[in-house]
C-alpha positions in Angstrom: 37.6 -26.6 -85.4 35.5 -23.7 -84.0 36.5 -24.1 -80.6 33.3 -21.1 -79.2 31.0 -23.0 -80.9 32.0 -26.2 -79.3 31.8 -24.5 -75.7 28.6 -23.0 -76.7 27.3 -26.4 -78.2 28.4 -28.0 -74.5 26.9 -25.6 -73.0 23.7 -26.5 -74.7 24.1 -30.2 -74.0 24.4 -29.1 -69.9 21.6 -27.1 -69.8 18.7 -29.4 -71.8 20.5 -32.3 -70.0 20.0 -30.7 -66.5 16.8 -29.4 -67.8 15.5 -32.4 -68.8 16.6 -34.4 -65.7 15.2 -32.3 -63.2 11.4 -33.0 -64.8 12.1 -36.8 -65.1 13.9 -36.8 -61.4 10.1 -35.7 -60.3 8.2 -38.1 -62.8 10.8 -40.8 -61.4 9.6 -39.8 -58.0 6.1 -39.6 -58.4 5.6 -42.7 -60.9 7.3 -45.6 -58.1 4.7 -44.0 -55.6 1.8 -44.4 -57.6 2.8 -48.2 -58.0 3.6 -48.7 -54.5 0.2 -47.1 -53.4 -2.4 -48.3 -56.2 -0.9 -51.8 -57.4 1.7 -52.7 -54.7 5.2 -53.2 -53.7 5.3 -56.4 -55.3 4.2 -55.1 -58.8 7.1 -52.5 -58.1 9.7 -54.6 -57.3 8.9 -56.7 -60.5 8.9 -53.7 -63.1 12.2 -52.4 -61.5 13.7 -56.1 -62.1 12.4 -56.2 -65.5 14.3 -52.8 -66.0 17.6 -54.2 -65.0 17.2 -57.5 -67.3 16.6 -55.1 -70.3 19.9 -53.4 -69.2 21.6 -56.6 -69.2 19.9 -57.2 -72.9 20.8 -54.0 -73.8 24.3 -55.2 -74.0 23.9 -55.9 -77.8 24.0 -52.7 -78.1 26.8 -52.2 -75.7 30.4 -51.4 -77.3 28.9 -50.2 -80.7 27.9 -46.8 -79.8 30.9 -46.2 -78.0 33.4 -47.2 -80.7 31.3 -45.5 -83.5 30.9 -41.6 -81.5 35.0 -42.1 -80.8 35.8 -42.6 -84.5 33.3 -40.1 -85.6 35.3 -37.4 -83.6 38.4 -37.1 -86.1 36.4 -36.9 -89.5 33.7 -34.6 -88.2 36.3 -32.2 -87.0 37.6 -32.3 -90.5 34.5 -32.2 -92.4 35.1 -35.8 -93.9 31.6 -36.7 -95.1 32.7 -39.7 -97.0 34.7 -41.1 -94.2 31.7 -40.2 -91.8 29.0 -42.4 -94.1 31.6 -44.7 -93.8 31.7 -45.3 -90.1 27.6 -44.7 -90.0 27.2 -47.5 -92.8 29.0 -50.2 -90.6 27.2 -48.9 -87.1 23.6 -49.2 -88.9 24.6 -52.8 -89.8 26.1 -53.7 -86.0 22.5 -52.2 -84.7 20.2 -54.5 -87.1 22.5 -57.4 -86.7 22.1 -56.8 -83.1 18.8 -56.1 -83.1 17.7 -59.6 -83.9 19.6 -60.9 -81.4 17.9 -58.9 -78.8 14.6 -59.9 -80.4 15.3 -63.2 -79.9 16.7 -62.4 -76.4 13.4 -60.7 -75.5 11.3 -63.7 -76.6 13.1 -66.0 -74.2 13.0 -63.8 -71.3 9.2 -63.3 -71.6 8.8 -67.0 -71.1 11.3 -67.9 -68.9 11.3 -65.0 -66.5 8.0 -65.6 -65.0 8.8 -68.9 -63.9 12.1 -67.7 -62.3 10.5 -64.9 -59.9 8.7 -65.3 -56.6 5.8 -63.1 -56.9 1.8 -63.4 -57.0 1.3 -61.6 -59.9 -0.2 -64.1 -63.1 1.9 -65.4 -65.7 0.7 -64.0 -68.5 0.6 -60.8 -67.3 4.5 -61.1 -66.7 4.6 -62.2 -70.2 3.1 -59.0 -71.6 5.0 -56.9 -68.9 8.5 -58.2 -70.2 7.4 -57.7 -74.3 5.9 -54.1 -73.4 8.8 -53.2 -71.1 11.3 -54.1 -74.2 9.7 -52.5 -77.2 11.4 -49.2 -77.0 14.5 -50.8 -76.8 13.3 -52.7 -80.4 13.1 -49.8 -81.6 16.3 -47.9 -80.8 18.1 -51.0 -82.5 16.5 -51.1 -85.6 15.9 -47.5 -86.0 17.0 -44.7 -83.7 20.9 -46.1 -82.9 22.5 -45.0 -85.7 21.2 -41.4 -85.2 22.2 -41.3 -81.8 25.6 -41.7 -82.4 25.9 -39.1 -85.1 24.2 -36.6 -82.6 26.3 -37.5 -80.1 29.8 -37.3 -82.0 28.7 -34.1 -83.1 28.0 -32.3 -79.8 24.8 -32.0 -80.9 23.4 -33.6 -77.4 21.1 -31.1 -76.9 18.5 -32.0 -79.7 18.3 -35.6 -78.2 18.0 -34.1 -75.1 15.0 -32.1 -76.1 13.2 -34.8 -77.9 13.7 -37.7 -75.7 13.2 -35.9 -72.4 10.2 -34.1 -74.4 8.7 -37.2 -75.0 9.4 -39.4 -71.5 7.8 -36.5 -69.6 4.8 -36.3 -71.7 4.7 -40.4 -71.5 5.1 -40.5 -67.9 2.3 -37.6 -67.5 0.1 -39.8 -69.2 1.4 -42.8 -67.6 0.8 -41.0 -63.8 -2.9 -40.1 -64.9 -3.8 -44.1 -65.7 -2.1 -45.0 -62.9 -4.2 -42.6 -60.8 -7.2 -44.0 -62.0 -6.3 -47.5 -61.7 -6.1 -48.5 -65.2 -5.0 -52.3 -65.8 -0.9 -52.2 -66.0 -0.6 -53.8 -69.5 -2.2 -51.0 -70.8 -0.4 -48.2 -69.0 2.6 -49.8 -70.5 1.2 -50.2 -73.7 0.3 -46.9 -73.7 4.2 -45.9 -72.6 5.8 -47.9 -75.6 3.6 -46.8 -77.9 4.6 -42.8 -76.9 8.2 -43.9 -77.5 7.8 -44.3 -81.4 7.2 -40.7 -81.5 10.7 -39.5 -80.3 12.7 -41.7 -83.3 10.2 -40.2 -85.9 11.1 -36.5 -84.9 14.8 -37.2 -84.3 15.0 -39.1 -88.4 13.3 -36.1 -89.1 16.0 -33.7 -87.6 18.9 -35.5 -89.1 17.4 -35.9 -92.5 17.0 -31.8 -93.0 20.3 -31.1 -91.5 22.6 -33.9 -92.8 22.3 -33.8 -96.7 24.8 -35.5 -97.1 24.1 -38.0 -95.2 24.0 -42.3 -96.5 24.2 -45.3 -94.6 24.5 -47.3 -98.0 28.5 -46.9 -98.5 31.2 -49.4 -97.9 30.9 -49.9 -94.3 33.9 -48.8 -92.4 34.0 -51.8 -90.2 38.0 -51.4 -89.4 37.2 -47.9 -87.4 34.6 -49.7 -84.9 37.6 -52.1 -84.6 37.6 -51.1 -80.7 33.8 -51.8 -80.9 34.8 -55.0 -78.6 36.9 -53.6 -75.9 34.1 -50.9 -75.8 31.7 -53.8 -75.6 33.4 -55.2 -72.8 33.7 -51.9 -71.0 29.3 -51.3 -71.3 29.2 -55.4 -70.2 31.3 -54.4 -66.9 29.3 -50.9 -66.4 26.0 -52.9 -66.6 26.8 -56.0 -64.6 27.9 -53.6 -61.9 25.3 -51.7 -61.9 22.6 -53.8 -62.0 23.9 -56.9 -59.9 22.5 -56.2 -56.8 18.7 -55.8 -57.8 19.4 -59.3 -59.4 20.8 -61.1 -56.3 18.2 -59.5 -54.0 15.7 -60.8 -56.6 17.3 -64.6 -55.9 18.4 -64.4 -52.6 15.5 -62.1 -51.3 12.0 -60.9 -52.1 10.4 -58.7 -54.8 9.6 -56.8 -51.2 13.2 -56.1 -50.8 14.1 -55.2 -54.0 11.0 -52.5 -54.0 12.9 -51.2 -50.9 16.4 -50.9 -52.8 15.0 -49.1 -55.8 12.9 -46.6 -53.8 16.7 -45.5 -52.3 18.4 -46.3 -55.5 15.8 -44.2 -57.3 16.7 -41.1 -55.5 20.5 -41.6 -55.5 20.6 -42.7 -59.2 18.3 -39.8 -60.2 20.4 -37.2 -58.3 24.0 -39.0 -60.1 22.5 -38.3 -63.3 21.7 -34.7 -62.9 25.1 -34.5 -61.7 27.0 -36.7 -64.4 25.1 -34.5 -67.3 27.8 -31.9 -66.7 30.4 -34.0 -67.6 28.3 -36.0 -70.0 27.6 -32.8 -72.1 31.0 -31.9 -72.6 32.7 -35.3 -73.5 32.0 -34.8 -77.3 33.9 -31.1 -76.9 36.4 -32.9 -74.9 36.9 -35.9 -77.5 37.3 -33.2 -80.4 39.5 -31.1 -78.2 41.6 -34.1 -77.0 41.7 -35.0 -80.8 43.1 -31.8 -82.0 45.3 -29.8 -78.9 45.9 -32.3 -76.5 47.9 -29.9 -74.5 44.9 -28.0 -74.1 42.7 -30.8 -73.4 44.9 -31.9 -70.6 44.5 -28.4 -68.9 40.7 -27.9 -69.4 40.6 -31.5 -67.8 42.9 -30.9 -64.6 40.6 -27.5 -64.1 37.6 -29.1 -64.3 37.7 -32.7 -62.7 38.6 -31.5 -59.3 36.2 -28.9 -59.2 33.4 -31.6 -60.1 34.4 -34.0 -57.8 34.2 -31.6 -54.7 30.8 -30.6 -55.6 29.3 -33.7 -56.1 30.6 -34.9 -52.8 28.9 -31.9 -51.3 25.7 -32.5 -53.2 25.8 -36.1 -52.2 26.2 -35.4 -48.7 23.0 -33.0 -48.6 20.9 -36.1 -50.5 22.2 -38.4 -47.9 20.9 -36.5 -45.2 17.4 -35.6 -46.0 17.2 -39.1 -47.5 15.5 -40.8 -44.5 12.8 -38.5 -43.8 12.0 -38.1 -47.9 11.8 -41.9 -47.8 9.4 -41.6 -44.7 7.0 -39.1 -46.4 7.4 -40.9 -49.7 6.2 -44.7 -48.3 3.8 -43.5 -45.9 1.2 -45.5 -47.2 2.8 -48.4 -47.7 2.5 -51.7 -45.0 3.6 -54.5 -47.0 7.6 -53.7 -46.7 9.7 -51.8 -44.1 11.2 -48.8 -46.0 12.7 -47.1 -43.4 16.0 -48.7 -42.4 19.1 -47.4 -40.4 22.0 -46.6 -42.6 20.7 -47.2 -46.1 21.0 -43.5 -47.2 24.3 -43.4 -45.7 25.7 -46.5 -48.0 23.8 -45.3 -50.8 25.2 -41.6 -50.9 29.1 -43.3 -50.6 28.8 -45.3 -53.1 27.6 -42.6 -55.4 30.3 -40.5 -54.4 32.8 -43.2 -55.3 31.1 -43.2 -58.6 31.1 -39.6 -59.4 34.6 -39.2 -58.2 36.1 -41.4 -60.9 33.4 -40.5 -63.6 36.0 -37.2 -65.0 38.5 -40.3 -65.5 36.1 -42.6 -67.1 34.9 -40.0 -70.1 39.0 -39.2 -70.5 39.5 -43.1 -71.0 36.3 -43.6 -73.7 37.5 -40.1 -75.5 41.1 -41.3 -75.7 39.3 -44.9 -77.1 41.7 -46.7 -74.7 39.1 -49.6 -74.2 41.3 -52.5 -74.9 43.8 -51.0 -72.7 41.5 -50.9 -69.3 39.0 -53.5 -70.2 40.3 -56.2 -67.7 40.5 -53.5 -64.9 36.8 -53.0 -65.6 35.7 -56.4 -65.4 37.7 -57.2 -62.2 35.7 -54.2 -60.6 32.5 -56.4 -61.2 34.5 -59.4 -60.0 35.3 -58.3 -56.6 31.6 -56.6 -56.7 29.6 -60.3 -57.2 32.0 -62.1 -55.1 31.8 -59.7 -51.9 28.2 -59.5 -52.6 27.0 -62.6 -52.4 29.4 -63.6 -49.4 27.9 -60.5 -47.4 24.4 -61.0 -48.9 23.6 -64.4 -47.1 24.0 -62.7 -43.5 23.3 -58.9 -44.1 20.7 -59.3 -47.0 20.0 -55.8 -48.7 23.5 -53.8 -46.6 26.1 -56.4 -48.3 25.2 -56.1 -51.6 26.1 -52.4 -50.4 29.2 -52.7 -49.0 30.1 -55.2 -51.7 29.6 -52.5 -54.4 31.5 -50.2 -51.9 34.5 -52.4 -51.8 34.7 -52.6 -55.7 34.3 -48.6 -56.4 37.0 -48.4 -54.1 39.5 -50.2 -56.5 38.1 -48.7 -59.5 37.8 -45.5 -58.5 41.4 -45.4 -57.6 42.7 -47.4 -60.4 40.9 -44.9 -63.1 42.6 -41.8 -61.1 45.7 -43.4 -62.2 45.4 -44.9 -65.1 44.5 -41.2 -66.5 47.5 -39.6 -65.3 49.5 -42.1 -66.2 48.2 -42.9 -69.7 46.6 -39.6 -71.0 47.0 -36.5 -69.1 51.1 -38.0 -67.9 51.0 -36.0 -64.7 51.9 -36.8 -61.2 49.9 -39.4 -60.0 50.6 -39.0 -56.0 49.4 -35.3 -56.3 46.1 -37.1 -57.6 45.8 -40.0 -55.1 46.6 -37.8 -52.2 43.5 -35.1 -53.3 41.4 -37.7 -53.6 42.1 -39.8 -51.0 41.7 -36.6 -48.7 38.3 -35.2 -50.3 37.1 -39.1 -49.9 38.1 -39.4 -45.9 36.8 -35.6 -45.8 33.5 -36.0 -47.2 32.8 -39.7 -45.6 33.3 -37.9 -42.4 31.2 -35.1 -43.0 28.2 -37.7 -44.0 28.7 -39.4 -40.9 28.3 -36.4 -38.8 25.9 -34.7 -40.7 23.5 -38.3 -40.7 23.4 -38.5 -36.9 21.6 -35.6 -37.1 17.8 -36.6 -37.0 16.1 -34.1 -39.4 12.4 -34.6 -39.0 9.8 -33.2 -41.4 6.0 -32.9 -40.7 5.6 -32.8 -44.4 6.5 -32.0 -47.7 6.6 -28.4 -47.8 9.0 -29.0 -44.6 11.1 -30.9 -46.5 12.1 -28.8 -48.8 13.1 -25.5 -46.6 14.8 -28.0 -44.8 16.4 -29.3 -47.6 17.6 -26.5 -49.0 18.8 -25.0 -45.5 21.2 -28.3 -45.6 21.9 -28.2 -48.8 23.3 -24.0 -48.5 25.5 -25.3 -45.6 27.3 -28.0 -47.5 27.5 -25.3 -51.0 29.5 -23.0 -48.0 31.8 -25.8 -47.3 32.4 -26.6 -50.8 33.2 -23.2 -51.5 35.4 -22.7 -48.5 37.1 -26.4 -49.2 37.6 -25.8 -53.2 39.3 -22.0 -52.8 41.7 -23.9 -50.1 42.4 -26.9 -51.9 41.7 -26.4 -55.2 41.9 -22.1 -56.0 43.4 -21.6 -59.4 40.8 -24.6 -61.2 37.9 -23.5 -58.9 38.2 -19.6 -59.9 39.2 -20.8 -63.6 35.8 -23.0 -63.5 33.4 -19.7 -62.4 35.1 -17.4 -64.8 34.5 -20.0 -67.4 30.9 -20.2 -65.9 30.0 -16.7 -65.9 31.2 -16.0 -69.1 28.9 -18.3 -70.7 25.7 -17.0 -68.7 26.4 -13.3 -68.9 28.4 -13.2 -72.1 26.7 -15.9 -74.0 29.8 -17.6 -74.9 
């Protein structure tokens, strides 16, 4: 395996993913505002609720991708084309089979969901919105999934990033224009669904040109995907955990409350995706490194993990401080729901801090293929979240579901840290727990202190200026804290980044 080539590809993955997600972050802020201002909080809440439902239906894909990617690492590093084709043939078969199940589920949801939701939107309008919102998933099952698996395992995520982000940005620009002109919402969603086909055509053309040996007609190696069931359980747990809040609020509250939740979640989810790009772009390279040089993998992981955790914490502190000011500006025209709820930004920030602290460890578990060994731990997190949220939502509504999420994350975050040290890295567990605990307590204390300062902004320009000041202060704190607690790891990461930026790898 060419380490320099892999590192260069990982750099491409990270850069293209971050650039694409920054642009998508802008669009994800603009589009919901246009829905709220031009169509009302009811429709915005409905579309967010539908997104949550389709994430559940998409569980039919869960496990296939993760198990296939992990199975492909070794044959790709060995240039074993026959084995690659056998695995991908099995992958294609699983995607096709589950695609038909997804299609049946889509029809069932389209007819049943309108009766479940409390909305002023017409029955058949909701039915059509469900079908159009589900169309991109159908395309993924029947056409795109197998290509995504190959490119991801081969550390060419940057190709997927350029194509998918490019198409999504173009589609969102067209959607924004249509929304501004109050075009019928069915037509808006229909245009968006049609444009999704474009990315499949481009990705398929790239793969067919650059992988001449590729064949999906080999004897399927289903044994290579034997971990897919355990991987499915992980994906099942992940999806339920991340979408429980919306479904509970849809049932126990109303779509206006879902809209309030979605605005805050939009901000923190997009920032989290940006931060996750740093690890996601490196996962395939690290996975191949783990398969060939485990000792070197351990050293690289240890240097990277804590630096990423500290950086993520201080970024999210900045976001937590500035979110109330942003929401006030963002929803200034909204009169059908109260978006300025005290303490909401703090809770969302705490959730994502916990989530990102464990993220490198989650990637390590996936790279090692330890799906079965950790499946019940992931299910325990879901169980804790659902039980605590249902108990608290009765009295505390939106605060209740957020507190339920925090309780579950506290358990799972430290569980991931302990597991990776014990079964993958084989390093001292106590050191990692102490470092993580101190970081978590410190970041929470700083977050509480900084959110007590009322940052008022007269407009978006004022927001940007004050946001930059808050971010600069927290980045200074990040550098000082990293140098004091993780000098060797932090400086090694800085040297690596400098070598990639100024010397091209």
